[in-house]
N, C-alpha and C positions, 0 to 999 in steps of 0.2 A: 842388742834385743833387737833392733828394728832389723838384720838382714836376715835373725834369725827365724822372725816372726813372718816376713814374706817368703824364706824361701820354704817353711812349715807348710804353710797358707796355701801357696799355690802347685808346691807339690802335692798335697791332700787333694787339693781344688782339682788338679788336672784326672787323678787317678779316681778320684769320683765322679766325675762327670761323664769319664771313659765307659767306667763301669755300669752308671746310671742308664747311659742310652744302649750298651749290650743288653741290660735287664728288660728296657723297655720291648728289642725285638724280640728276646727271647718271649717275653709276654706276649706278644703279638703271634709268635709262631704256637705257642703253647696252647692259646685260647681257641684256634683254629681248630685243636685237634677236636674241642666238641662237636659232637652230631648237630646237623642246620635246624632252624627253627621254621615253624610256616611262614610262608612270606606273609611280612606284616606286622607278623605277631606280637613284635616286642618294639616297633618303631612307628605304630600307628598314632596318631595326633600328635607329631612332636611337639608345637606349642602348648599341647596339657602337661606332656612330658617334662617340659625343660621348666612348667610353671611350679610344678608336684616338687623338683629337685631342689629348686632354690627356697621354696615353701620349706621343704623337711628339712634343708639345709639351714638358711637363716632362723628359722624358728625352732627348729631344733625338735620339730614336733611329737619324733620318737623318744628322744633321750629326754627328753621335760617331763614324761612320765615319772620320771623316779628323782623328782624336786631339784634337792642341790646338787646330786650329780649332773643335772641335767645343764644344771648352769655354770657349775664350773668347768665342763665338759666343752657348752661355747667358748667358752672365752677361751681354753686350751685353740680348738677348733680355728674360731675368728683369730687368734693370733699368727698360728699356721699359716695360715691364708694372707695374712694381710700384713705381715711382718719382716716379707721378703727386700723392703727398701732397707732395711738394718743390714743386712748381709753387703747389699754394696755401700753403702754407710763404712762397714769396717773395713773392706778393701782399700778404700780410700784413706781411711784412717791408719791402714798400714803403711802406708808411703809419705802421707802428712799427717800428724797428729789430731791437729786441731781441723781437719776436711771436715766440710758437711755437703750434703745434696743439695745441686744445684736449687735452685726456686725454693724447692721444700723445705732446705734445711733450714731457712728462717722465716718459714712461714709457721706462724702460731698454732692454726687450728692442726698442722699436719703434726706441730712439738706436741700437742693436747693428746693427741691423737695415741701417739708412742707412748710416751706416760702411762697415758690411762690403758692401753690394753696389753702393754710390756708388763704392767704392773700383776692387772688381774689375770694378765696366762699364768704368771708365776704362782698366785694367790691359789690359781684354778688346778693349777698339775698338782701344788702340797695339797688340797683339797681332795683331789682325786687317791692321791698317795696315801695320805691318812686312812683313808676309807679302806683301799684295798689290806692296810696292813692291820686294820682295824676286822678282817674278814678275811686273816688268810685259813690254807683248809690246817692248816694248824693248829686253830684256833677253835674253828668253827667245824670240822671234818668236814662231810658228807653237802652237807647243808650252805656250805661255803660256795657262791656261785663263781669263784676263783677254783675249785677244786679242779685239775686234769688242765688247766690251762699251763701254758707254757710260762712258767716265772719269771727267766732269766731275760724272756725278749722286753714283758712287761715292764720289767725293773730299767732296762737298758733303754727303753722309750721314752721310760716318767724322769728318769735322772737327764737324759740329753735334753728333752723341754726344759727341765727346771734350772740343768747348767747355763743353756742358752738364754734364758729368760732373766737369770744371773746377772748374765755377761751385758745383756743388752742395757738395765740399770747400771749397772757399773761404768758402759762407755759412756750412756748420759752423764755420770757425774764428773769423770775426767773432758767429759765435751765444755761443760758448764765450767769447770776449774777454769778448762786452758782459754775460753772465752770470759772470762774475770766477770761469772756471775757472783759479785759479792753482797747481793741481798735477794728476798725470794721474790722471785716470778714464775709465775703460772707457769710458762715452757716447760718450768723442773719441778710442778707440785708435788712429783711423789720422789724424785733423786734428790730433791736439795739436801735434805741431810747429808748423801754422798757429795755433793758438790763443796759442801762447806770443809767434809773430811778433806779430798782432796785439795782444797783451796792452799792451804796449811802446810804443802810438800812444794819442792823446790820446782819448776819449769820441767829439768829435765825428767824429773821423778814423776811427775805427771805424764811425762810424754811416755817414757818406756811403760808406766802402767796403759797406758793405750794401747801400745802393741802388743803385748801381754794379753789384754781383756779382747783385742780386735782376736789374737790368734787361738785364745782360746772359742772364741764364738764362732771362729770358722773352723778351727780344726773339729768341733765337733760337728757341726754343719755337717762336715763330711766325713767324719767315721762314721756318722751315720746310714752317710749317703753309702760307700761303701761298703758297710752291714749290708740292709737290706739288698742291695743291689746283686750280694752273693750268697744271700738267704731267701730265692725268692718264694719259699712257704713260709716267711714271716709275716703272713697277714694283720697281725697285732701293727706290724708297723704300715703294710703296701695298703690298708684300709682308706689310710689318708687320702690316696689316691683313688683306688677299686671303688670306693662307696657312690662316688661319683655316677660313675656309669653305672654301676649295679643297679642304685636307685632309679636311673632314669632308663634303664630297659627293664625295669620290672613288669610281672605280669599286666597289670592293669592299669593302661595308658590316666585311668579315672585319678590314679593315686591312692587306691583300694589297697589293702593288703591281700595276699594271695589266698583268700580262704573263698569260702563260698562253695562254688563248682571247683571238681578235678578239671584237668585240662586232659584233651581227649589224646589217645594214645595216637603216636606219633613215629614213622619210618622214613628216617632220612630227609625231616623235613617237611613230611607229608602226611595226611589224616591216613591210616587203616581203614581200607573198606572190610569191614567184617563180612559182608555178605559176597566176597571175589578179593581174598585177602593177597596182595602177590607171595612168591615163594618163597624170595629172598625178605622177606617183611620182618621187622625187629620188633618181638616183643617184649616189650619193656626194657630194663637194662639190667644187663650182667657183666660188662663189662663198664672201665672207668669212663671210656672214648664215646660209649654207649650215650648218656648224657650230653645236655645241647652243650652250646658254648655258653650258655648262659648261667649253667650250672657249675658250668667249669669257673666260670666268674665269682659265682656265690662264693666257693669253695676255698677261693681265694683272697675274698672278701672279710671273711670272717675276723672279727675284733677279741673272740676269744671273752667279751664281757661275762659272759656266764648269764646274762639276763633271760635266756631261753630256758636254760638247764635251772634254775630257781624257779621258774614257773611251772616244768612238765611234772604231770602226775606221776608217771612210771618213775621218774628219777627221784622224786619227794615219798614214793611208797618203797624205795629200796631194790626197783628194778634194775640194771645192765642200761637201759635208753637214757642218754643223756643227750638232747638235740645240739649240745656245743661240741660233742666230744664226738659225734656222727659225722657231723661235719667236718672237724677236724681230721680225722681218720679216712675220709674222702680227701680232700686237698692234701694230704702228705703223702696219702698213696698215688695222686694223679699227678704229683712232683715227681716221684720215685720213680714211677712208669714212665714219663714223658720222655726221658731220651730213647726209650726202645720205640716209641709209639712216633720219633720225629724222625728216624731212621727207616719208618714204614713199614713197623712189627706191628702185628696185630693177627686174630684169629681168622677167618674166614667161618660161615654159617656150617660148615662142616669140621670144624676146629683144627682146619691146615693153616702152617703159618704163611701169611702174605709177604713178606719179606725173604729173601733168599738167605742162604749163609753171609755171601761177603757184606750185604748191607748190612746186616746185625753186627759185623765184625767189632767195629769199635765202639759198639754199645758196653758200656760198663758194666761187670757181674754182677752190681747190688741192683741195676733198671733190669737186665735180666729177668733176675730173681723175683723182682716183684712183678715183672708181665705175668710169672706162673702162677701169683697169688689168684684165689676164688674173689671176687668181688662177696659172694654171701658165703660164710663159712665158718666153723665152731675154730675153736685156739687151736686144736690137734691139726687141722685141717688149712691153718694158717691163714684164715680168713680176713678178709680187711673189717666187715661187719658180723657181728656174729647174730644168728638166726635170730634169738632170745632177746636182740637188740633190736632188729626188725619187727619183731612180734610184738613188742610190749606196746608200741604206738596208740594212741586210741583217737588220733588225728582230730585232737583238741584244737590247735591250732595257735595254742599259746605261747608257743616258739615263736612263730611267724609273727604273732599280732605283738611281741616285744622287741624282735628285733629290728637293732637302731639301722641293720644297713639292706634291710630289705630282704634278707634270705628267704628262699621257700623249701622248708623244712618238708612239709608234709607232701609237697610233690613227687621230693628227691624219693621220699620213704615209700610212696606210693609206686612210684615205677619202677622201682625194686621188687616188691612186693610182684607186682605182674610178671615180671620174668619167673620169681618164683611159682606163681601159682599157675600159670598156661602154658609153662615151656617145661619147669622141674617138677610138678606137683607134688611141691613143697611145703607145706603150712601145716602148722597144727593139727592135729587128727579133728577134731570136736568140731571144727569149723566147717570140714568134708561132711558132716549131718546137716549144717544149715545150706551150703550148696546145693546136694543133691534133693533135700525139701523143696526148695526155692524152682530147680529144672524140673520136679515133678509135680508138684502141688500148688507152687506158686507163691506162699508163704514159707518164711524161714521154721513154723512147725511142723508141718506137713499135715495141715490141718484140710478138711475136703472144705472144697466151696462153698457149698450150703451154710458153711459155718459161719460163713461172713456176715451172714445179714440176721444169725440167732438172737443178735443183743436186740434188735427190733422189735421183737415180740415180748421184751419186758419192758418195755414202755407204755403209758398209756396213751398214746396220741400215735397215730398213722405217720411214718416216716416213708416219703415218696421213694419209691426206687423207678432208675433210668430204665424207661423198654417193659416197665411193666404199668407201674401206677401213671407215669407223664411218657410221652414218645419222646422229648430230650429238651434238655437245661434249657431252653429260651421259655421255657415257663414259669422260671424259678429265678430266684436271685443269687444262688449259689448253690453249685457243687459242693459236698462236702464230704472230701477225701478220707476218710475210718482210717485206712492205714492198717495194716497185719494185726500190729500190738493193739492197738484201738478196736481193732474187731474181735479178736480172737485171744487176749490175754485176760483175765479175770481182774486184777488188779486197772489195768487199761480201759479196761469196757465200761468201769466207772467213769472215768473221765468223756468218754464217750458219749455215755446215756446222760449224763448232767449236761453238756453243751448244747446236743442236743434237744435237752428241753427248755434251756434259757432261751435258744432260737425260735422253741415256740412258742414261749412265753412273749416274746419280743415281737414276733409276730414275722416275722423274717420266712422267707419263702425260700428252703432249700430241700434239696434231694441227694442220694446217695448212688454209688452204682448198683450193678446189679449182684454183683459178688464173683463176675468172671474176670474183672479187675485184678491183677497180681503186684507183688508188692514191686515198689519202687526199683528195687535196686542197689539202694544205700552201701547196705552192706556187703554186699556182691562187689564192687566197684572200688568200694575200701579197703576190703581183704585184695585184690588185687587181679580179681576173674571180670575183667572190663569184657569179654565177650558173654557173658550171662546177661551183664549190665543193661549191654546194647539189646540184648534179647526181652528181657523182660520192657525196657523202656519202650521200646517202638512198638511192641504191643501197646502197653498200656497209650503212646501218644497216638494209635490209630485210633484207639478206643475213645479216648477222651475226646479228640476231633470229630469223631461221630457222634457220641455223645451231645456235642456243642452243634450240631448240627450242620458239621462243613461234611464236604464230598465233596474229595478230589475227583472222583469220577466224574462228576456233574460238572466241575468246577465251582461248588461251591466253594468260599470260603470269609472265615469268619474274626472278625477283629480282636485283635488279642484284650480287648478293653472289656468285651464283652461273654469272654470266655472265664467269669470269677471262679476260684476257687478254695477253701478255706479248709486249713488240715490243721489235725491238733499235735502233729510229730511232726516238732523242727528237722525232721530227716527225711520226711515226705515234703514237707516246706522247700527246703533245702535243695533236693534234687527235682520237684518238681517246677521251682523258680526258675531255679540255676543251671541245673544240669540238660531239664527236657529241651530248652532248643537247640544244645546243640544235635538232637535229635529230630526237629524241626518241629516241636511244639512249645507255642508260644500261648500263654497261658497268665493269666494275671493271679498270683496267688497272694494269700493272706495268711498269718497264722491266726488260731483262733484268739490267743490273750488280744490281737489287734482288734478284731470286731467284735469281743466283748468290750473293749474299751470304748469304742464308736457309741455302739447299744447304750452303754451308760453317761456316756456324754448326753447323747439325744432324750436321755431320760426314757429311754425303752425298755431298760432294766433300771429298778429303783430296788437296793437293797436296804432293809430296813431292821430286819432279825439282827441284832448283835451277835456278834460269834466271840466269845471271850479269851483272850489269851495270848499270851506273846508270840510270836510268827517270825519265820526267819525265811527267807526265798533262796532257792537255789538257781542260778543262771544254767540253764541248757545249753553247752559249747554251738549246738547247729542253728540253738537261735538267738544267742547272746553274739560270739566273738566273728562267727561268720556269717551272719545276716545283721548285727547290730541291733535288736529288739532288746531293750533293755527297758523300757519305760512303762508298757503297756501292762505287764504283772504286777509290777508293783503302783499303776496306780487302780489298779483293780481292786488288790490288798488295802489301798488307803482309804477306799470308800465301803469296805465292810467296815462297819462300824462295829468296835469293842475289840479290832485287832489292834495289837502292837508290834510296830513291826523294828526288827534289828538286824542289819546286814551283820552277815559272817564277815572275817577279817579279810577271804580273797572274795571277791562278788566282780561283778561285772566285768569289764576286760579282763583283768585279772582273777574272776571266777576260776573253781576248780571244779576241773571234770570229776564225774561220777564213776567214769570206768570201761560204759558202754560202747563208744565211740569207736573209727573204726573196724567193725566188726569184731570189738571184743566181746559186746554183749553175749558171744557163742562162743567163748573160750575160757578156758580157766585160767586162772591170775596163782601160778605156784611158785612165781619168786615175790618177796617180799611181804608187805602189809596187801590187803585186798583197798582199792582205792575207793571202794564205795566206803569202808569202813574210816579210811582217812577223811572223809568228807563228812561223813554222818557224825565222826567224834568233833571236828569243828563245829559243826551244828550243835551237836551238845555241850559244847563249852557255853554256851549262850542259856543252857536250860529253857528251851523252847517248848512251848507246849503243841506246837502245831511246826509240821518243816511242810513246805510247802514247793512247788517245781511248777514246770509247764512243757515237760515232755513225759510220752509213755517210758521212753527207755532209763530216764531218770527218775520215773516214781517205782520201778520193779525194783532198778537199783538201788537206790533209798531204803525202798519198803525192806529186802530180804537184809539187809544192814541190821536196819532198826529193831527188826522181830530177831534176827539170830541175837542180839544184844539183850532184851528183852528176855530169850529162852535162858540166858546166864545169868542176866542182870548183875553183871560185874564187869562187863566189857569183852569184846569177840579175842581181844589180843593184850599183849603187853601194852600197857599204856591206855588202852581205848575208854572212853568215857562210860559212866554208866547213862542210865537211860530210863526214863517214867513210862511206867507201865499204861498211862492213857494217854503216849504222844501219838500224833497223827503224823502220817506223810499223804497229802495231798495234791492236787492240781487245783488250780486257782480257779478252774468252772467247779469244782466242787463247794467250794470255800464261798463263793459267788452265789451259787444256786441255794446253799444253804440260809442267806440274806436276802435273797429274793422274795418279795413277796409273791403270793399267789394269784395269777389273773382273774379278773372276772370271768365269767362264758361270754364268749363272744357274743355280737348281738350281728344279725342281719346275717348276711353271707360269711363276715370274717374275713372280709377280704386284706390283706397285710398294707402295711404303711409303707410308705416309700421306700424302697429299697435303701440301704444304710451303704457309703463308701467312705471306708476307711483308706488310709493309705496302701497301696500294694507293695510286695517285697523288690528287693532293688533291682 
């Protein structure tokens, strides 16, 4: 038995180590296929990145959002990293059954640790296996987060861990028996029943069992190593190694997820100058090798856990987009095409082959065929990613928020959209109208500029306009950025007027732009038209800097802290705060709910009139997940007397999109259930009197759904909930205004009190 165990274990070890070494070298070459990233973009602040990596792993900050799953996975992960000494011990036991590690072998803390982690790793993997079996696609169908995952790979990894865990405990049992542990000892607190079981056997039998268990442990380990080394696209296993660099090289050195701002367009690792782009600049992504090396690393790190899929509004409403399946498709395509690229294959900008026929002669036919596939294309075109998948994304960020290994789905989707829009001019036709309106009129509705100020005539107080009523913004506390929807869309205008009136009541000095401002460019950028975003953004940044008294020609620079902007639209808020710095616009931006919360705390707004009813609050994606503003709207609601707040099942970090983000506001939903109907049905399950939000896009989408349901009063689709005829959909500012007392007539010159100072955007 001993000889067979030694031969089997050593042969498998030699093969496994050799193949693993080859696999590592292949991965290094593979990741180099990706495009470079801007200098320092992924390696700035190495200390903070290292702290983030340690924190995310040891605290399992992403995994522990899922309760018992996170705890079980923590023990499995810790076991994988800290139990390798048991492998060394098993090699020694092949040659001498009672062999133990020098020093550590009899060290009680080490013995206790092995007992505890060995046991908990085994229990942890059993827990994860049970959860998978209870949520199989055969049971839950599309609702299973494992739908589309590579089942055999998951089972293989899980059973390998289980076998190794059981082998560790079995070897602990034979070790105790061979060392004559004849009574309970703390060092064998978990394996003592096995010690007793083996103690009744002869010494030869226990020794042979030791050789057998050691062979099983080592053989299973090496079979796993051989399998993953010959399947480089087996990311469900490789994530054990690749997750560490993927987290370390994440977009934000601060440790934040890749949400908020989109990355500037780059070509060959350098930002594109849109005023004078290079002739050979690559606009967006049209081939797998156009993704950066970090993108290629992302694809190979996917664990196929399906957390992103379970939260995706598109997938949950019957659309073809699953963030998980998209990443898996890109992974499989990148690995299948790799031999062709490693041989020097690829196309020039003119579509000519870079490599010669001689260079490509040794490339497998499958890789050559994969190289001919379009990255974006229908099933008939043999595309890697179907256009319906690409255009279903709302960029809500749920996938990025939930991913335990920090994959940057939204950035990759937008990069593919950029090529489709800017080079191929291939995108949903309805979005073309929005783009034309932005180009010609500066707003998505194509309305005249003068209509931006029409709402000011509908309030009974003066709204100062920059350049007309005041010279510049040094005369006020805040610039109120009304935004296109807030100025032009009838439902959103109600929020605008309510917020302006609240500022007036609180005595906050504010002003608005004069109507020459353009859309911030959020929808254009997320649709993929980076050029139009740059155009609109540069125009706004220059206008805003001038409005704040900054003059580049005169060398006048205004500090960021003195350039205060408040916005009622989270999309404007996000763009000005997080993306305009890319264009030279540094402003201190807050959302209107943050300012209102501060005014309430300061006693400058006092809600007194009860607003009766049950209310549920919908988190706007670009306020919540993208900018982590969850508390202010809820605190405002809590201070309005008479309201009873109840959260929807999906809220805060797991909030469900309204369907308007990612330029979907301007596109029709032709596949599956409408996302806004799904969200309203979730709200209606609480039987509320009021549905509240803090975003004009959300307000429009939710109102459209509610009105549609009121029209039929039987649900707009199969399974939809019914709606109360008096159900209101309102912004939190409207709620607050309904409750705030009317101010007394101002005395004296009506000077405002000291300007409030709420926390700015991140």
